[in-house]
C-alpha positions, 0 to 999 in steps of 0.5 A, spaced: 353 561 417 361 562 418 361 555 422 358 552 415 363 555 411 369 553 415 365 546 415 364 546 407 372 548 407 374 542 410 370 538 407 372 540 400 379 539 403 378 532 405 374 530 399 380 533 394 385 530 398 381 523 398 381 525 390 388 526 389 390 520 393 385 516 389 388 519 382 396 517 384 393 510 386 391 509 379 397 513 375 402 508 379 398 502 377 398 504 370 405 506 371 406 499 373 402 496 367 406 500 363 413 497 365 411 490 366 409 491 358 415 494 357 
């Protein structure tokens, strides 16, 4: 049970880090588009 909890915690951390990295990528590309327009 504890093992599953730890596994779930690690998975959540990994998923969250992947998600934030993806968001940062999207925001930086939006910034690039914005700068190229202005």
